[in-house]
FIPA-294631 format. One line per 2 residues: number of its first residue (from 1); their letters; for each residue x, z, y of N, C-alpha, C, O. Coordinates in Angstrom, 3 decimals, padded with zeros to 6 digits. Layout:
# residues N
NUM	A	X/Z/Y/X/Z/Y/X/Z/Y/X/Z/Y  ...
***
This chain:
# residues 151
1	MV	-001.177/-015.655/002.593/-002.070/-014.567/002.907/-002.958/-014.298/001.692/-003.465/-015.221/001.054  -003.131/-013.025/001.392/-004.012/-012.609/000.313/-005.404/-012.408/000.914/-005.549/-011.730/001.931
3	TK	-006.427/-012.995/000.287/-007.789/-012.845/000.802/-008.701/-012.276/-000.279/-008.422/-012.373/-001.474  -009.798/-011.681/000.177/-010.766/-011.061/-000.721/-012.121/-011.028/-000.025/-012.192/-010.829/001.188
5	EG	-013.190/-011.222/-000.781/-014.536/-011.136/-000.225/-015.079/-009.735/-000.438/-014.733/-009.057/-001.406  -015.945/-009.309/000.491/-016.555/-007.989/000.359/-017.729/-007.823/001.301/-018.066/-008.724/002.069
7	II	-018.345/-006.652/001.229/-019.500/-006.321/002.063/-019.149/-005.084/002.880/-018.600/-004.117/002.353  -019.469/-005.122/004.161/-019.187/-003.990/005.041/-020.161/-002.855/004.722/-021.378/-003.042/004.730
9	TA	-019.603/-001.677/004.441/-020.435/-000.516/004.127/-020.512/000.462/005.288/-021.442/001.266/005.358  -019.546/000.406/006.201/-019.539/001.276/007.375/-018.701/000.607/008.456/-017.791/-000.169/008.165
11	AK	-019.024/000.923/009.713/-018.261/000.360/010.833/-018.233/001.374/011.967/-019.247/001.990/012.296  -017.053/001.537/012.560/-016.880/002.462/013.673/-015.816/001.900/014.600/-014.692/001.641/014.170
13	LS	-016.155/001.711/015.855/-015.230/001.177/016.855/-014.561/-000.094/016.344/-015.246/-001.085/016.093  -013.232/-000.088/016.182/-012.535/-001.299/015.738/-012.200/-001.265/014.256/-011.407/-002.080/013.786
15	KA	-012.786/-000.344/013.518/-012.534/-000.223/012.078/-013.818/-000.505/011.305/-014.924/-000.298/011.804  -013.644/-000.978/010.083/-014.775/-001.183/009.177/-014.309/-000.859/007.773/-013.123/-000.963/007.459
17	WV	-015.247/-000.467/006.933/-014.954/-000.189/005.540/-015.666/-001.237/004.714/-016.883/-001.396/004.803  -014.896/-001.951/003.909/-015.411/-003.079/003.143/-015.349/-002.752/001.657/-014.315/-002.328/001.141
19	KT	-016.474/-002.955/000.979/-016.518/-002.756/-000.468/-016.225/-004.089/-001.121/-016.912/-005.081/-000.876  -015.194/-004.105/-001.958/-014.815/-005.313/-002.677/-014.795/-005.002/-004.163/-014.806/-003.837/-004.560
21	VR	-014.767/-006.027/-004.970/-014.667/-005.857/-006.409/-013.237/-006.135/-006.803/-012.653/-007.139/-006.394  -012.676/-005.251/-007.591/-011.288/-005.394/-008.024/-011.141/-006.659/-008.860/-011.940/-006.921/-009.758
23	ST	-010.114/-007.433/-008.553/-009.873/-008.669/-009.294/-008.939/-008.408/-010.464/-008.425/-007.301/-010.620  -008.722/-009.418/-011.276/-007.806/-009.277/-012.411/-006.374/-009.085/-011.931/-005.552/-008.525/-012.657
25	TC	-006.062/-009.537/-010.726/-004.733/-009.334/-010.166/-004.463/-007.852/-009.964/-003.337/-007.391/-010.146  -005.500/-007.101/-009.587/-005.340/-005.661/-009.362/-004.986/-004.920/-010.645/-004.312/-003.891/-010.593
27	EA	-005.415/-005.412/-011.767/-005.175/-004.718/-013.022/-003.692/-004.570/-013.331/-003.297/-003.613/-013.996  -002.866/-005.498/-012.861/-001.429/-005.439/-013.121/-000.682/-004.602/-012.088/000.504/-004.323/-012.260
29	CE	-001.357/-004.203/-011.029/-000.714/-003.483/-009.929/-000.517/-002.013/-010.293/-001.401/-001.382/-010.874  000.646/-001.480/-009.946/000.944/-000.078/-010.211/000.095/000.853/-009.345/-000.175/001.985/-009.747
31	AK	-000.328/000.400/-008.173/-001.077/001.248/-007.242/-002.586/001.115/-007.397/-003.329/001.575/-006.530  -003.054/000.506/-008.465/-004.485/000.228/-008.601/-005.350/001.487/-008.596/-006.503/001.439/-008.168
33	DS	-004.816/002.599/-009.061/-005.615/003.814/-009.111/-005.613/004.595/-007.804/-006.404/005.524/-007.642  -004.740/004.235/-006.874/-004.676/004.982/-005.629/-005.287/004.249/-004.448/-005.285/004.774/-003.335
35	CH	-005.808/003.054/-004.662/-006.319/002.297/-003.516/-007.841/002.159/-003.527/-008.385/001.288/-002.848  -008.524/002.998/-004.278/-009.987/002.983/-004.234/-010.507/004.391/-004.447/-009.744/005.280/-004.824
37	EN	-011.786/004.608/-004.213/-012.347/005.950/-004.242/-012.741/006.424/-005.636/-012.504/007.586/-005.965  -013.320/005.587/-006.447/-013.786/005.998/-007.767/-012.777/005.596/-008.827/-012.382/004.433/-008.902
39	DH	-012.356/006.556/-009.650/-011.267/006.322/-010.591/-011.524/005.215/-011.606/-010.603/004.465/-011.926  -012.748/005.088/-012.123/-012.982/004.125/-013.201/-013.936/003.024/-012.786/-014.504/002.345/-013.641
41	DQ	-014.116/002.842/-011.525/-015.057/001.856/-011.010/-014.313/000.563/-010.689/-013.137/000.599/-010.326  -014.984/-000.569/-010.820/-014.381/-001.854/-010.482/-014.446/-002.120/-008.976/-013.778/-003.029/-008.483
43	EM	-015.233/-001.348/-008.249/-015.347/-001.535/-006.805/-014.329/-000.658/-006.100/-013.968/000.417/-006.579  -013.873/-001.143/-004.945/-012.981/-000.329/-004.126/-013.367/-000.497/-002.666/-013.886/-001.537/-002.262
45	IV	-013.110/000.532/-001.889/-013.401/000.533/-000.460/-012.078/000.370/000.280/-011.120/001.103/000.035  -012.042/-000.610/001.195/-010.831/-000.901/001.951/-011.135/-000.742/003.432/-012.120/-001.291/003.925
47	QV	-010.296/000.006/004.147/-010.448/000.132/005.601/-009.743/-001.055/006.245/-008.589/-001.341/005.928  -010.439/-001.751/007.155/-009.889/-002.951/007.780/-010.057/-002.900/009.292/-010.867/-002.138/009.819
49	EN	-009.278/-003.724/009.974/-009.461/-003.923/011.407/-010.689/-004.810/011.605/-010.778/-005.885/011.011  -011.622/-004.372/012.425/-012.843/-005.139/012.681/-012.744/-005.767/014.072/-013.263/-005.223/015.046
51	TI	-012.086/-006.895/014.152/-011.867/-007.545/015.446/-012.952/-008.568/015.776/-012.957/-009.130/016.872  -013.869/-008.817/014.841/-014.908/-009.830/015.099/-016.312/-009.230/015.104/-017.301/-009.941/014.924
53	DA	-016.387/-007.920/015.310/-017.668/-007.212/015.436/-018.613/-007.443/014.271/-019.799/-007.702/014.470  -018.098/-007.350/013.072/-018.953/-007.442/011.884/-019.752/-006.144/011.768/-019.294/-005.082/012.188
55	CI	-020.945/-006.243/011.195/-021.850/-005.102/011.091/-022.064/-004.703/009.638/-021.722/-005.447/008.719  -022.629/-003.526/009.445/-022.930/-003.039/008.106/-023.822/-004.041/007.382/-024.822/-004.506/007.929
57	GD	-023.454/-004.365/006.158/-024.220/-005.299/005.345/-023.736/-006.737/005.409/-024.149/-007.562/004.594  -022.864/-007.054/006.365/-022.342/-008.417/006.465/-021.386/-008.699/005.302/-020.602/-007.835/004.910
59	RV	-021.460/-009.917/004.758/-020.507/-010.354/003.741/-019.344/-010.996/004.492/-019.534/-011.918/005.285  -018.126/-010.490/004.229/-016.949/-010.930/004.979/-015.814/-011.326/004.043/-015.819/-011.010/002.853
61	VI	-014.843/-012.025/004.618/-013.582/-012.316/003.933/-012.520/-011.499/004.652/-012.353/-011.611/005.866  -011.796/-010.668/003.885/-010.719/-009.881/004.476/-009.385/-010.474/004.043/-009.286/-011.114/002.996
63	GF	-008.374/-010.254/004.853/-007.056/-010.794/004.553/-005.975/-009.754/004.740/-006.143/-008.771/005.462  -004.858/-009.996/004.070/-003.682/-009.142/004.186/-002.476/-010.062/004.252/-002.292/-010.916/003.384
65	RT	-001.662/-009.893/005.270/-000.487/-010.748/005.432/000.502/-010.542/004.279/000.733/-009.411/003.850  001.069/-011.612/003.792/001.944/-011.558/002.622/003.315/-010.957/002.935/003.836/-010.188/002.127
67	AP	003.905/-011.281/004.068/005.251/-010.786/004.398/005.294/-009.261/004.439/006.185/-008.674/003.825  004.370/-008.591/005.137/004.393/-007.125/005.101/004.153/-006.571/003.694/004.696/-005.525/003.336
69	LL	003.353/-007.261/002.911/003.109/-006.825/001.538/004.409/-006.861/000.730/004.678/-005.951/-000.053  005.204/-007.897/000.916/006.490/-007.998/000.228/007.473/-006.930/000.711/008.241/-006.383/-000.080
71	QL	007.446/-006.639/002.009/008.311/-005.590/002.547/007.962/-004.233/001.944/008.846/-003.467/001.561  006.671/-003.948/001.865/006.230/-002.681/001.289/006.563/-002.603/-000.198/006.938/-001.542/-000.696
73	TF	006.429/-003.711/-000.898/006.759/-003.746/-002.318/008.244/-003.463/-002.524/008.617/-002.698/-003.413  009.090/-004.082/-001.698/010.525/-003.819/-001.775/010.808/-002.345/-001.519/011.561/-001.708/-002.256
75	ML	010.194/-001.810/-000.464/010.441/-000.423/-000.083/010.019/000.538/-001.199/010.695/001.535/-001.450  008.934/000.244/-001.847/008.399/001.151/-002.855/009.099/001.039/-004.206/009.265/002.042/-004.900
77	YV	009.507/-000.159/-004.582/010.052/-000.355/-005.925/011.561/-000.577/-005.977/012.218/-000.063/-006.883  012.124/-001.321/-005.042/013.540/-001.680/-005.114/014.427/-000.655/-004.403/015.491/-000.301/-004.911
79	FP	014.003/-000.184/-003.252/014.790/000.773/-002.469/015.185/002.019/-003.278/016.355/002.401/-003.242  014.262/002.671/-004.007/014.675/003.838/-004.800/015.712/003.508/-005.878/016.605/004.310/-006.152
81	II	015.592/002.346/-006.477/016.548/001.960/-007.517/017.932/001.724/-006.914/018.945/002.103/-007.501  017.967/001.094/-005.736/019.250/000.875/-005.059/019.915/002.208/-004.737/021.116/002.376/-004.951
83	LL	019.124/003.167/-004.216/019.701/004.470/-003.900/020.132/005.220/-005.162/021.144/005.921/-005.144  019.388/005.085/-006.240/019.762/005.707/-007.510/021.126/005.192/-007.978/022.003/005.975/-008.343
85	IA	021.290/003.885/-007.963/022.551/003.278/-008.410/023.695/003.637/-007.462/024.800/003.950/-007.904  023.423/003.590/-006.153/024.466/003.939/-005.184/024.877/005.401/-005.327/026.064/005.722/-005.257
87	GA	023.901/006.287/-005.528/024.214/007.702/-005.711/025.007/007.948/-006.973/025.947/008.743/-006.981  024.628/007.266/-008.046/025.362/007.421/-009.303/026.797/006.917/-009.161/027.729/007.549/-009.658
89	AA	026.975/005.792/-008.491/028.321/005.247/-008.271/029.145/006.182/-007.391/030.327/006.407/-007.653  028.519/006.726/-006.344/029.239/007.658/-005.470/029.653/008.915/-006.238/030.751/009.435/-006.042
91	GQ	028.784/009.388/-007.097/029.117/010.557/-007.919/030.264/010.281/-008.874/031.121/011.136/-009.101  030.270/009.085/-009.425/031.344/008.687/-010.349/032.701/008.683/-009.627/033.702/009.151/-010.169
93	FA	032.718/008.152/-008.403/033.974/008.093/-007.644/034.368/009.446/-007.060/035.555/009.727/-006.892  033.373/010.294/-006.748/033.664/011.593/-006.138/034.066/012.652/-007.167/034.680/013.655/-006.804
95	AP	033.734/012.449/-008.421/033.991/013.454/-009.457/035.462/013.881/-009.555/035.731/015.080/-009.636  036.421/012.948/-009.551/037.826/013.387/-009.642/038.245/014.259/-008.453/038.987/015.227/-008.625
97	AL	037.773/013.921/-007.254/038.120/014.710/-006.070/037.475/016.099/-006.131/038.043/017.079/-005.650  036.286/016.166/-006.728/035.583/017.437/-006.858/035.994/018.206/-008.105/035.595/019.354/-008.294
99	QT	036.793/017.568/-008.953/037.258/018.130/-010.222/036.066/018.562/-011.095/036.023/019.676/-011.618  035.103/017.640/-011.232/033.926/017.878/-012.071/033.809/016.748/-013.089/034.497/015.730/-013.004
101	DP	032.938/016.956/-014.030/032.676/015.930/-015.040/032.048/014.706/-014.362/031.024/014.845/-013.692  032.632/013.518/-014.519/032.100/012.320/-013.858/030.654/011.990/-014.253/029.869/011.535/-013.421
103	SL	030.312/012.219/-015.514/028.947/011.904/-015.956/027.920/012.811/-015.293/026.879/012.345/-014.830  028.219/014.125/-015.246/027.279/015.063/-014.617/027.183/014.846/-013.111/026.093/014.876/-012.540
105	TS	028.316/014.630/-012.480/028.319/014.381/-011.033/027.544/013.110/-010.720/026.761/013.072/-009.771  027.759/012.089/-011.503/027.040/010.827/-011.338/025.543/011.028/-011.539/024.735/010.503/-010.773
107	LF	025.175/011.784/-012.564/023.769/012.047/-012.842/023.101/012.768/-011.685/022.052/012.336/-011.206  023.698/013.862/-011.231/023.065/014.657/-010.178/023.056/013.946/-008.825/022.075/014.039/-008.087
109	SG	024.129/013.244/-008.496/024.133/012.531/-007.216/023.158/011.349/-007.250/022.530/011.035/-006.239  023.033/010.700/-008.400/022.057/009.616/-008.532/020.633/010.119/-008.387/019.822/009.514/-007.686
111	LA	020.328/011.235/-009.056/018.987/011.822/-008.940/018.701/012.318/-007.525/017.580/012.192/-007.032  019.716/012.879/-006.877/019.533/013.343/-005.497/019.217/012.164/-004.564/018.326/012.257/-003.720
113	CF	019.940/011.078/-004.721/019.682/009.894/-003.889/018.322/009.279/-004.205/017.636/008.784/-003.310  017.938/009.312/-005.470/016.627/008.815/-005.878/015.530/009.641/-005.204/014.552/009.084/-004.707
115	AI	015.688/010.960/-005.186/014.719/011.840/-004.526/014.695/011.593/-003.015/013.631/011.593/-002.396  015.865/011.384/-002.435/015.944/011.094/-000.996/015.183/009.809/-000.672/014.542/009.717/000.375
117	AF	015.250/008.821/-001.560/014.526/007.562/-001.335/013.027/007.821/-001.211/012.369/007.235/-000.352  012.490/008.676/-002.046/011.058/008.954/-001.981/010.676/009.793/-000.768/009.570/009.663/-000.246
119	VV	011.586/010.653/-000.319/011.340/011.389/000.925/011.297/010.408/002.093/010.426/010.504/002.957  012.233/009.469/002.118/012.255/008.447/003.175/010.978/007.613/003.131/010.380/007.346/004.174
121	IR	010.558/007.203/001.945/009.326/006.417/001.805/008.129/007.210/002.307/007.270/006.665/003.000  008.066/008.476/001.966/006.939/009.325/002.402/006.908/009.455/003.918/005.840/009.406/004.527
123	KL	008.073/009.621/004.523/008.154/009.728/005.991/007.747/008.411/006.657/007.047/008.411/007.669  008.189/007.294/006.081/007.844/005.987/006.646/006.370/005.645/006.450/005.807/004.871/007.224
125	ND	005.748/006.210/005.431/004.347/005.913/005.128/003.450/006.167/006.328/002.640/005.313/006.689  003.587/007.331/006.950/002.738/007.662/008.095/002.989/006.723/009.276/002.056/006.320/009.969
127	KL	004.253/006.384/009.493/004.602/005.488/010.594/004.055/004.078/010.344/003.456/003.472/011.232  004.265/003.569/009.140/003.846/002.206/008.826/002.330/002.064/008.721/001.786/000.999/009.013
129	AA	001.645/003.131/008.305/000.187/003.075/008.171/-000.484/002.845/009.518/-001.593/002.314/009.572  000.167/003.232/010.594/-000.409/003.062/011.928/-000.152/001.666/012.512/-000.776/001.288/013.503
131	EK	000.750/000.912/011.912/001.063/-000.415/012.435/000.044/-001.445/011.955/-000.297/-001.497/010.773  -000.433/-002.257/012.886/-001.476/-003.233/012.572/-001.036/-004.298/011.574/-001.863/-004.812/010.821
133	KY	000.249/-004.637/011.554/000.681/-005.705/010.654/000.556/-005.310/009.189/000.563/-006.175/008.312  000.441/-004.009/008.914/000.287/-003.549/007.539/-001.171/-003.311/007.149/-001.455/-002.943/006.009
135	MP	-002.088/-003.516/008.083/-003.502/-003.279/007.795/-004.216/-004.583/007.451/-003.950/-005.619/008.061  -005.122/-004.532/006.476/-005.954/-005.709/006.218/-006.898/-005.923/007.399/-007.147/-004.999/008.172
137	FI	-007.413/-007.118/007.535/-008.281/-007.445/008.667/-009.366/-008.409/008.206/-009.253/-009.050/007.161  -010.421/-008.495/009.012/-011.517/-009.401/008.687/-011.174/-010.795/009.214/-010.879/-010.968/010.396
139	IR	-011.218/-011.771/008.332/-010.924/-013.146/008.713/-012.163/-013.822/009.287/-012.119/-014.431/010.356  -013.279/-013.700/008.548/-014.518/-014.320/009.024/-015.718/-013.660/008.353/-015.606/-013.022/007.306
141	IM	-016.853/-013.836/008.986/-018.117/-013.380/008.412/-018.705/-014.545/007.636/-018.944/-015.614/008.196  -018.937/-014.336/006.347/-019.501/-015.401/005.519/-021.024/-015.454/005.654/-021.629/-016.525/005.692
143	HK	-021.620/-014.262/005.726/-023.077/-014.196/005.796/-023.468/-012.940/006.560/-023.132/-011.824/006.163  -024.191/-013.144/007.676/-024.675/-012.030/008.492/-025.896/-011.421/007.827/-026.791/-012.145/007.392
145	KQ	-025.942/-010.107/007.744/-027.115/-009.434/007.171/-028.276/-009.589/008.148/-028.136/-009.336/009.345  -029.409/-010.003/007.626/-030.628/-010.140/008.429/-031.447/-008.870/008.295/-031.814/-008.482/007.186
147	FV	-031.736/-008.219/009.412/-032.541/-007.011/009.381/-034.008/-007.374/009.491/-034.401/-008.161/010.352  -034.813/-006.800/008.617/-036.252/-007.037/008.621/-036.910/-005.818/009.223/-036.669/-004.695/008.781
149	ES	-037.746/-006.032/010.240/-038.437/-004.915/010.873/-039.525/-004.407/009.947/-040.271/-005.186/009.354  -039.605/-003.068/009.829/-040.654/-002.481/008.989/-041.942/-002.386/009.775/-041.936/-002.200/010.992
151	E	-043.044/-002.517/009.062/-044.338/-002.505/009.747/-044.913/-001.125/009.815/-046.000/-000.935/010.360
***
């Protein structure tokens, strides 16, 4: 399980928004620019499942299950390459039957399959985003914010 510390900045029903500081691990990630609000800031806001009733200002530890992370990584990086290669191979074999240049047929069928992979990923994105196993969650509250009454 991947874990990260952060502070709750907003909470609504069973959701919370946690501000965390980007780690050095994030720097190597291809999606680092799309998973936070400010383009050049080291802080990022993550929406999490709030199953332990954490409140605004609480310092928490959030977690993300590793198996779904690996599945998503495969889907995003390996699946398009597999379809690209399969499309190119299919084009190579189909070219003689179509009486076309094998290189051009291979190129266009490979690119078409590559594009189809991204359409499939985009369609699955909305479905998978709603599943709880793909959402980060709060593991524990490290420090409860103490509210001071104003005089």
